[in-house]
C-alpha positions in Angstrom: 6.4 75.4 -74.7 6.7 78.8 -73.0 3.2 80.3 -74.2 1.0 77.1 -73.2 -1.4 77.6 -71.7 -5.3 76.8 -71.0 -8.2 79.0 -69.8 -11.2 77.3 -67.9 -14.9 79.2 -67.9 -15.3 80.0 -64.3 -19.3 81.2 -64.8 -20.9 84.0 -66.5 -18.5 86.6 -65.6 -15.0 84.8 -64.6 -12.4 82.9 -66.3 -8.7 81.3 -64.9 -5.7 81.1 -67.1 -3.6 78.2 -66.3 0.3 77.9 -66.6 0.8 73.9 -65.2 -0.1 72.3 -62.6 2.1 72.5 -59.2 4.0 74.4 -57.0 7.0 75.9 -59.0 8.8 79.2 -59.4 8.4 80.0 -62.8 5.2 78.9 -63.3 3.9 81.1 -60.3 6.5 83.7 -61.8 4.8 83.4 -65.2 1.4 84.4 -63.6 2.7 87.7 -62.0 4.0 88.9 -65.2 0.5 88.3 -67.0 -0.9 90.2 -64.1 1.8 92.8 -64.2 0.5 93.4 -68.1 -2.7 92.4 -67.6 -3.0 95.6 -65.1 -0.7 98.3 -67.2 -3.1 97.2 -70.0 -6.2 98.9 -67.7 -8.6 96.5 -70.2 -12.1 98.3 -69.7 -14.4 95.7 -68.0 -11.9 94.0 -66.3 -12.8 93.9 -62.5 -10.6 91.9 -60.6 -7.3 89.6 -61.3 -6.3 87.5 -58.3 -3.2 85.2 -58.6 -2.7 82.3 -57.3 0.2 79.6 -57.6 -0.2 78.3 -61.4 -3.4 80.1 -62.5 -5.1 84.0 -62.8 -8.2 84.4 -62.3 -10.0 87.3 -63.9 -13.2 88.7 -62.8 -15.0 90.5 -66.0 -18.0 92.5 -67.2 -19.6 90.9 -70.0 -21.5 94.1 -70.7 -18.3 95.6 -71.2 -15.6 93.5 -72.6 -17.3 90.5 -74.2 -15.7 87.1 -73.6 -13.8 86.8 -77.8 -12.7 91.0 -76.6 -11.4 89.1 -73.5 -9.9 85.9 -74.8 -7.6 88.3 -77.0 -6.7 90.6 -74.9 -5.2 87.4 -72.4 -4.1 85.8 -75.8 -1.8 88.9 -76.4 -0.9 89.4 -73.3 0.3 86.0 -72.9 2.5 86.4 -75.4 3.9 90.0 -74.1 4.2 88.8 -70.9 6.5 85.6 -72.0 9.4 88.6 -72.4 8.0 91.3 -69.8 10.4 92.2 -67.1 9.6 90.7 -63.8 9.2 93.3 -60.7 11.6 92.8 -57.9 9.7 91.8 -54.8 10.8 93.4 -51.3 12.8 91.1 -48.8 10.3 91.4 -45.4 12.1 90.1 -42.1 9.3 88.2 -40.3 10.0 88.2 -36.1 9.1 84.9 -35.0 8.7 83.7 -31.7 9.0 79.6 -31.9 6.9 76.9 -29.7 5.8 76.8 -26.0 2.2 79.3 -26.3 3.5 80.8 -29.4 4.1 77.5 -31.1 1.2 74.4 -29.8 2.6 72.2 -32.5 6.0 72.5 -33.2 6.8 69.5 -31.0 4.3 67.2 -32.9 6.3 68.6 -36.5 9.2 67.6 -34.7 7.9 64.1 -33.5 7.2 63.9 -36.8 10.9 64.1 -38.5 12.6 63.0 -35.8 13.7 66.1 -34.7 14.0 68.5 -31.6 11.5 71.7 -31.2 14.6 73.7 -31.4 15.6 71.8 -34.7 12.3 72.5 -36.3 12.7 76.7 -35.8 16.8 76.5 -37.2 15.2 75.1 -40.4 12.6 76.5 -40.5 14.0 79.9 -40.2 17.2 79.2 -42.4 15.8 79.8 -46.1 14.8 82.8 -47.6 11.0 81.7 -49.0 8.4 84.1 -51.8 5.6 85.0 -51.6 3.4 83.2 -54.0 -0.1 84.0 -53.7 -2.5 85.5 -51.5 -5.5 84.2 -50.1 -7.4 82.5 -47.8 -8.1 85.4 -45.5 -6.6 88.7 -46.0 -3.5 89.3 -46.4 -2.8 85.2 -45.6 1.2 84.9 -47.6 1.7 81.4 -49.2 5.9 80.7 -49.1 7.0 78.3 -50.8 10.7 77.4 -50.4 9.8 75.3 -47.5 12.7 72.5 -46.1 11.2 69.2 -47.1 12.7 68.3 -44.1 10.0 69.4 -42.7 6.9 68.4 -45.1 4.4 68.1 -42.4 0.6 67.2 -43.3 -2.2 69.1 -42.1 -4.3 68.9 -38.8 -6.6 66.0 -39.3 -8.5 68.4 -37.0 -8.9 72.2 -37.9 -8.7 74.8 -34.6 -11.8 76.1 -34.3 -9.1 79.7 -33.3 -6.5 80.0 -34.4 -4.4 83.4 -33.3 -3.3 85.9 -35.3 0.2 86.0 -36.7 0.5 82.6 -36.4 3.5 81.1 -38.7 2.1 77.2 -39.5 3.0 74.3 -41.9 1.1 72.2 -44.1 2.3 70.0 -46.9 4.8 71.6 -48.6 4.3 75.0 -47.5 4.2 77.4 -44.5 2.4 80.5 -44.0 0.9 83.4 -42.0 -2.9 83.6 -40.1 -3.0 87.6 -40.2 -6.5 87.3 -38.5 -7.5 85.0 -35.8 -9.4 82.3 -38.1 -9.9 79.0 -38.3 -7.5 76.3 -39.2 -5.5 73.1 -40.0 -2.0 74.2 -40.2 0.3 73.0 -37.9 1.5 75.8 -35.5 4.9 76.4 -34.9 5.5 80.3 -33.9 4.0 83.7 -34.1 5.2 87.4 -35.2 4.1 90.0 -33.1 4.1 91.6 -36.6 0.3 92.7 -38.4 -0.2 91.3 -41.5 -3.5 92.6 -42.5 -4.5 96.3 -41.1 -7.6 97.9 -43.4 -6.6 101.3 -41.5 -3.2 101.4 -43.5 -2.9 102.8 -46.7 -1.0 99.2 -48.1 -3.4 97.1 -45.9 -1.7 93.9 -46.7 2.2 94.0 -45.7 2.6 91.3 -48.1 2.9 91.2 -52.0 2.8 88.2 -54.2 6.6 88.0 -55.4 8.0 89.2 -52.3 10.4 87.4 -50.0 9.8 86.5 -46.5 12.7 85.8 -44.2 11.7 85.1 -40.5 14.2 86.1 -37.5 13.8 83.4 -34.3 12.9 86.5 -31.2 12.1 85.1 -27.5 9.3 85.8 -26.0 10.8 89.1 -24.0 11.6 90.4 -27.9 8.1 89.3 -28.8 6.3 91.2 -25.9 8.5 94.3 -26.9 7.4 94.6 -30.6 3.5 93.8 -29.7 3.6 96.7 -27.3 4.9 98.6 -30.8 
């Protein structure tokens, strides 16, 4: 049923509201609707809300909002969210230079699927992806909609350093590294755009519910974008 969900305890000051066990657009939509309704409710004592693919983590202050009161609020908001409207996410175009020094794993991905690197770039840039969640590092978008012909396991040994802007594939997911960090995703390209800037009014370029279209660019275009 649409209203089915379960609540898991996460220590003394957190709960997780789970709507399913898979990466699914309908499940993620329920997570985002509950997030929206809870934000509008402005319940005292709720300190933080973190959406994932299939659940919403809620951190709360039990001295201000008791556990019983929180459960009641969640149940009410789940029912309200079942008929709530959904925010229409923005469509953001992300320029990407595929291959060469920008995509050191593109040949491995191509070989894994009996393709050539140009096919990987073409297939990867074809869909419009949905941002399911933000996590791992500040502003890292987990994108749903990867062509099954590109679904590739993570690297057996993660890199110690992945450049900011790197576009990677891990199993059924694709994503973008906003900052330099370790990582095990297979890197097929890089964008010159900054996905995370703490100096901006909105530090994250993307939010859960937004949509992404990758636009292939040349190395020369990458350099031009990097200058601005």
